[in-house]
C-alpha positions as CSV (number, residue, x, y, z in Angstrom):
1,M,0.0,0.0,0.0
2,G,1.7,3.2,1.2
3,N,0.0,5.3,-1.5
4,S,0.4,9.1,-1.2
5,G,-2.5,11.4,-0.2
6,S,-2.9,15.1,-1.0
7,A,-4.2,17.6,1.5
8,V,-7.8,18.8,1.1
9,K,-6.7,22.1,2.6
10,V,-3.5,23.9,3.3
11,C,-3.6,26.8,5.8
12,T,-0.6,29.2,5.4
13,D,-1.6,32.1,7.7
14,H,1.3,31.7,10.2
15,Q,4.6,33.4,9.4
16,G,6.7,30.9,11.3
17,G,6.8,27.2,12.2
18,I,3.9,25.7,14.1
19,N,5.1,24.2,17.4
20,W,1.9,22.8,18.7
21,L,-1.7,22.0,17.8
22,S,-4.5,21.5,20.3
23,L,-8.1,20.3,19.8
24,S,-10.9,21.6,22.0
25,P,-12.8,19.0,24.1
26,D,-16.0,19.6,22.1
27,G,-14.0,19.1,18.8
28,Q,-15.3,22.4,17.4
29,R,-12.0,24.3,17.3
30,L,-8.2,23.9,16.8
31,L,-5.5,26.1,18.2
32,T,-2.0,26.5,16.7
33,G,1.0,28.1,18.4
34,S,3.8,29.4,16.3
35,E,7.4,30.6,16.0
36,D,5.9,33.9,14.8
37,G,4.8,34.6,18.4
38,T,1.1,34.3,17.6
39,A,-1.6,31.7,18.1
40,R,-4.5,31.1,15.7
41,L,-7.9,29.6,16.2
42,W,-9.5,27.4,13.5
43,S,-13.0,26.0,13.1
44,T,-13.2,22.3,12.4
45,A,-16.5,22.9,10.6
46,D,-15.1,25.1,7.8
47,S,-11.3,24.9,8.4
48,Q,-11.1,28.7,8.5
49,C,-9.1,30.9,10.8
50,H,-11.5,32.5,13.3
51,G,-9.1,34.0,15.8
52,H,-5.6,35.6,15.9
53,F,-4.0,35.9,19.3
54,Q,-1.2,38.5,19.4
55,G,0.8,39.7,22.4
56,H,3.6,37.4,23.2
57,E,7.1,38.9,22.8
58,S,8.7,35.7,21.6
59,Y,7.8,32.4,20.0
60,I,5.0,30.2,21.4
61,T,6.3,26.8,22.5
62,F,3.0,25.1,23.4
63,C,-0.7,25.7,23.5
64,H,-3.8,24.3,25.1
65,L,-7.4,24.8,24.1
66,E,-10.5,24.5,26.3
67,N,-14.0,25.1,24.9
68,E,-14.2,28.7,26.0
69,A,-10.6,29.7,26.6
70,A,-7.2,29.2,25.0
71,F,-3.8,29.1,26.8
72,T,-0.4,29.7,25.3
73,C,3.2,29.7,26.7
74,S,6.2,31.3,25.3
75,A,9.9,31.9,25.3
76,D,9.1,35.3,26.7
77,H,8.7,33.5,30.1
78,T,5.0,34.1,30.3
79,I,1.7,32.2,29.9
80,R,-1.4,33.9,28.4
81,K,-5.1,33.1,28.6
82,W,-7.3,34.2,25.7
83,D,-11.1,34.5,25.1
84,V,-11.8,32.2,22.1
85,V,-14.8,34.4,21.0
86,T,-13.3,37.9,21.2
87,G,-9.6,37.1,20.9
88,Q,-9.0,39.2,24.0
89,C,-6.1,38.4,26.3
90,L,-7.8,37.6,29.6
91,A,-4.7,37.0,31.8
92,I,-0.9,37.0,31.8
93,Y,0.8,34.7,34.2
94,R,4.3,36.0,35.2
95,G,6.9,34.4,37.4
96,H,9.0,32.1,35.4
97,T,12.5,33.3,34.7
98,S,13.2,31.4,31.5
99,I,11.4,29.7,28.5
100,V,8.0,28.2,29.5
101,N,7.9,25.0,27.4
102,R,4.8,23.1,28.6
103,I,1.4,23.9,30.2
104,L,-1.4,21.7,31.4
105,V,-4.9,22.7,32.5
106,A,-6.7,20.5,35.1
107,K,-9.7,21.5,37.1
108,D,-9.2,25.1,38.3
109,Y,-5.4,24.7,38.0
110,L,-3.0,25.8,35.3
111,F,0.4,24.0,35.5
112,S,3.6,25.1,33.7
113,G,7.1,23.7,33.3
114,S,10.1,25.8,32.4
115,Y,13.8,25.9,31.5
116,D,14.2,27.8,34.9
117,R,14.1,24.3,36.5
118,T,10.8,24.8,38.1
119,A,7.2,23.9,37.6
120,R,4.4,26.2,38.8
121,C,0.7,26.1,39.6
122,W,-1.6,29.0,38.9
123,S,-5.2,29.8,39.5
124,V,-6.9,29.6,36.1
125,D,-9.3,32.5,36.9
126,K,-6.7,34.8,38.4
127,E,-3.2,35.9,37.4
128,K,-2.0,34.4,40.6
129,Q,0.7,31.8,41.3
130,I,-0.5,29.2,43.8
131,Q,2.5,27.0,44.1
132,E,6.1,26.6,43.0
133,F,7.7,23.2,42.6
134,R,11.4,23.5,43.1
135,G,13.9,20.6,43.2
136,H,14.8,19.6,39.7
137,R,18.5,20.3,38.7
138,N,17.6,21.1,35.1
139,C,14.7,22.2,32.9
140,V,11.2,20.7,33.3
141,L,10.1,19.3,29.9
142,T,6.9,17.4,30.5
143,L,3.9,17.4,32.9
144,A,1.1,15.1,34.0
145,H,-1.6,15.5,36.7
146,Y,-3.8,13.2,38.8
147,S,-5.7,13.0,42.1
148,S,-4.8,10.6,44.9
149,R,-8.5,9.8,45.0
150,D,-7.9,8.0,41.6
151,V,-5.2,5.7,42.9
152,L,-5.2,5.5,46.7
153,E,-7.6,3.6,49.0
154,E,-8.7,5.4,52.1
155,D,-6.5,3.3,54.4
156,E,-3.4,4.0,52.2
157,E,-3.7,7.8,52.5
158,E,-1.1,9.1,54.9
159,E,-0.6,12.6,53.7
160,E,-0.4,15.5,56.1
161,E,-3.6,17.3,57.2
162,E,-3.1,20.2,54.8
163,E,-2.7,17.8,51.9
164,K,-6.1,16.2,52.6
165,V,-7.7,19.5,51.5
166,S,-6.4,19.0,48.0
167,R,-5.3,15.5,46.9
168,D,-4.0,16.7,43.5
169,L,-0.6,15.6,42.4
170,L,1.7,17.0,39.7
171,V,4.2,14.8,37.8
172,T,7.2,16.4,36.2
173,G,9.9,15.0,33.9
174,S,13.2,16.8,33.5
175,T,16.5,16.8,31.6
176,D,18.1,15.9,35.0
177,C,17.0,12.3,34.2
178,T,14.4,12.2,37.0
179,V,10.6,12.1,37.3
180,K,9.2,13.8,40.4
181,V,5.7,13.6,41.9
182,W,4.5,16.6,43.9
183,W,1.7,17.4,46.3
184,V,0.0,20.4,44.6
185,S,-1.3,21.9,47.9
186,S,2.1,22.1,49.7
187,G,4.6,21.9,46.9
188,R,6.2,19.0,48.7
189,C,7.9,16.3,46.6
190,Y,6.1,13.1,47.2
191,Q,8.3,10.8,45.1
192,T,11.5,11.0,43.0
193,L,11.6,8.3,40.4
194,L,15.2,7.3,39.7
195,G,16.4,5.0,36.9
196,H,16.6,7.0,33.7
197,T,20.1,7.9,32.5
198,G,19.0,10.5,30.0
199,A,16.5,13.4,29.8
200,V,12.9,12.5,30.3
201,L,11.1,13.7,27.2
202,C,7.5,12.4,27.6
203,L,5.1,11.1,30.2
204,I,1.8,9.3,30.0
205,L,-0.3,8.4,33.0
206,D,-2.7,5.5,33.6
207,A,-4.1,6.5,37.0
208,P,-6.7,3.7,37.3
209,N,-3.9,1.2,37.0
210,R,-1.6,3.3,39.2
211,E,1.0,3.4,36.4
212,L,3.2,6.1,34.9
213,F,5.2,5.6,31.7
214,S,8.2,7.8,30.9
215,G,10.3,8.0,27.7
216,S,13.8,9.2,27.6
217,T,16.9,10.0,25.6
218,D,18.5,6.9,27.2
219,Y,16.5,5.0,24.6
220,T,14.2,3.4,27.2
221,I,10.6,3.6,28.4
222,R,10.1,2.9,32.1
223,T,6.9,2.0,33.9
224,W,6.4,3.1,37.5
225,N,3.9,2.5,40.3
226,I,2.8,6.0,41.1
227,V,1.8,5.1,44.7
228,T,5.0,3.4,45.8
229,G,7.5,4.9,43.3
230,E,8.6,1.4,42.3
231,Q,10.0,0.9,38.8
232,L,8.0,-2.0,37.3
233,K,9.4,-2.6,33.8
234,V,12.0,-1.2,31.4
235,F,11.3,-1.4,27.7
236,K,14.7,-1.5,26.0
237,E,14.5,-2.2,22.3
238,H,14.6,1.3,20.8
239,Q,18.0,2.4,19.4
240,G,17.3,6.2,19.8
241,S,15.6,8.7,22.1
242,V,12.0,8.0,22.9
243,I,10.1,11.2,21.8
244,C,6.4,10.4,22.2
245,L,4.0,8.0,23.8
246,E,0.4,6.9,23.3
247,L,-1.5,4.4,25.5
248,V,-4.6,2.6,24.2
249,N,-6.3,-0.5,25.6
250,R,-3.1,-1.6,27.6
251,H,-1.1,-1.2,24.4
252,L,1.7,1.3,24.6
253,Y,3.0,3.0,21.4
254,S,6.4,4.7,21.4
255,G,7.9,7.0,18.8
256,S,11.6,7.3,18.6
257,A,14.6,9.0,17.0
258,D,15.5,5.6,15.7
259,R,12.8,6.2,13.0
260,T,10.4,3.6,14.3
261,V,7.3,3.3,16.4
262,K,7.0,0.2,18.6
263,C,3.9,-1.3,20.2
264,W,4.2,-3.0,23.6
265,F,1.8,-5.0,25.6
266,V,1.9,-3.3,29.0
267,D,1.0,-6.2,31.1
268,T,3.9,-8.4,30.0
269,G,6.3,-5.8,28.6
270,E,6.4,-7.7,25.3
271,R,7.1,-5.8,22.1
272,I,4.4,-7.0,19.7
273,Q,4.9,-4.7,16.7
274,T,7.4,-2.4,15.0
275,Y,6.2,0.2,12.5
276,K,8.9,1.1,10.0
277,A,9.1,3.3,6.8
278,H,10.0,6.6,8.5
279,K,13.1,8.3,7.1
280,H,13.7,10.4,10.2
281,S,12.7,10.7,13.9
282,V,9.1,10.0,14.8
283,S,8.0,13.3,16.4
284,T,4.3,12.7,17.1
285,L,1.8,9.9,17.0
286,K,-2.0,9.3,17.4
287,Y,-4.1,6.2,17.5
288,H,-7.5,6.3,15.9
289,A,-10.0,3.5,15.1
290,G,-7.3,0.7,14.7
291,I,-5.0,3.0,12.7
292,L,-1.7,4.4,14.0
293,F,-1.0,7.9,12.6
294,T,2.6,9.2,12.8
295,G,4.4,12.5,12.1
296,S,8.1,12.5,11.3
297,G,11.1,14.7,10.8
298,D,11.0,13.5,7.2
299,A,8.0,15.9,6.7
300,C,5.6,13.1,6.1
301,A,2.6,11.7,8.1
302,R,1.8,8.0,7.8
303,A,-1.0,5.7,8.6
304,F,-0.3,2.1,9.7
305,N,-2.6,-0.8,10.5
306,S,-2.0,-0.9,14.2
307,R,-2.3,-4.7,14.4
308,S,-0.4,-5.8,11.4
309,G,2.1,-2.9,11.1
310,V,1.3,-2.6,7.4
311,L,1.8,1.0,6.0
312,Q,-1.6,2.1,4.6
313,K,-0.9,5.6,3.5
314,I,1.7,8.4,3.3
315,F,0.7,12.0,3.5
316,R,3.2,14.1,1.6
317,G,3.3,17.9,1.2
318,H,5.0,19.4,4.3
319,K,8.5,20.7,3.8
320,F,9.8,20.3,7.4
321,I,9.2,18.2,10.5
322,I,5.6,17.6,11.6
323,N,5.4,18.6,15.2
324,C,1.9,17.6,16.1
325,I,-1.2,15.8,14.7
326,Q,-4.9,15.8,15.7
327,I,-7.8,13.8,14.4
328,H,-11.5,14.8,14.3
329,N,-14.5,13.7,12.2
330,E,-12.2,11.5,10.0
331,L,-10.0,14.4,9.1
332,L,-6.3,14.4,9.9
333,Y,-4.7,17.7,10.9
334,T,-0.9,18.0,10.7
335,A,1.1,21.0,12.0
336,S,4.6,21.6,10.8
337,H,7.7,23.6,11.3
338,D,7.1,24.8,7.7
339,G,4.4,27.1,9.1
340,T,1.4,25.3,7.6
341,L,-1.5,23.4,9.0
342,R,-2.6,20.7,6.5
343,I,-5.9,18.9,6.6
344,W,-6.3,15.4,5.1
345,D,-9.4,13.3,4.4
346,I,-8.9,9.9,6.1
347,R,-12.4,8.5,5.5
348,G,-11.1,6.0,2.9
349,I,-8.6,4.3,5.1
350,C,-10.9,4.4,8.1
351,K,-13.6,2.7,6.1
352,R,-11.2,0.1,4.8
353,N,-9.9,-0.6,8.3
354,K,-13.5,-1.0,9.6
355,R,-14.2,-3.5,6.9
356,R,-11.0,-5.4,7.7
357,L,-11.8,-5.4,11.4
358,K,-15.4,-6.6,10.7
359,K,-14.0,-9.4,8.5
360,E,-11.4,-10.4,11.2
361,R,-14.1,-10.6,13.9
362,S,-16.3,-12.7,11.6
363,V,-13.4,-15.1,10.9
364,Q,-12.6,-15.2,14.6
365,G,-16.3,-15.8,15.4
366,R,-16.4,-18.8,12.9
367,S,-13.2,-20.1,14.3
368,S,-14.5,-19.8,17.9
369,Q,-17.7,-21.5,16.8
370,K,-15.8,-24.4,15.2
371,G,-13.7,-24.7,18.3
372,S,-16.8,-24.9,20.4
373,L,-18.3,-27.6,18.1
374,S,-15.0,-29.5,18.1
375,R,-14.9,-29.4,21.9
376,L,-18.5,-30.5,22.1
377,F,-17.8,-33.4,19.6
378,N,-14.7,-34.4,21.6
379,N,-16.6,-34.3,24.9
380,K,-19.3,-36.6,23.4
381,V,-16.7,-39.0,22.0
382,G,-15.1,-39.0,25.4
383,C,-18.4,-39.8,27.2
384,M,-19.0,-42.7,24.7
385,V,-15.6,-44.1,25.3
386,Q,-16.1,-43.9,29.1
387,Q,-19.5,-45.7,28.7
388,E,-18.0,-48.4,26.5
389,N,-15.2,-49.0,29.1
390,G,-17.8,-49.1,31.9
391,E,-16.3,-46.1,33.6
């Protein structure tokens, strides 16, 4: 397969590379953050730009979109909150002393990680810093958030009285090779997860199963128990930095600088598939309806059958690295350092994949039925033999 696809729309409004692409929870809007220091708001209904957020004094590193508000962080050391309807800047969060490279919005909290070696917590509704998390020896690259209510039983909770007020925890990954877990209410470090020998580039959390996955420049992915801090497994087959992670149905997908994506069965640690064909690092990935979509430093996006690993389509047109992808209503959105947002129709491969899955289930069903009939037949034969032998 591997046939090329052409974009149904190319959006060229930005004057610099697009560093991040965020989809609103209701799927109605997309937000792009760019090297040109601006963010743009796009409608998924008509693919038109409906908002232009200007005010940052340097490039935007990351962005996050809620249904009614947009958030951007920048190399100008600040975070901004924007009204998605009017485009008005609603708040400026100041306090970091270096590039802010990641933000995360959870409940009424806004979290940020910076090259100044700290993470911070802000009130979403006020331009006010609530907490500072200080302890990393180098820059904070990635963030995750959960509540102890999601992972702890009542008899396991031993936090101090002040921490019972808010059971929220922040997880930070750093270039100092560590992952840290912090109590949001006090700023106290709850766990330091040691094991990586390279920068921690990505985190993914599975709170119901009490697991955290971290990917690193040491070529490994590590699984941690987020209650005890115990390292559970080390996934070692990559030959380059692990750049991005996706967790779906106890299957972990990892994109790497070694030009591959690997799929691991979390419960056993077994590597069950490797997706090849990339000519450069895999920078971003997204699972959708049995298809694994990837973006690469070779300027192409690709679609693989997630089960077989077969390449189904190549999306060519970008000139530089694809930094982020999103999927909505069977449209693939790719944002690149070439400054363009490209939109691709993926209905064809989604439909083919659904037919394939339906056929596989049908075959499995017939096989299962045959197995049941075979067992029934064997049981009957066994009973007849026993009766003949007088047993």
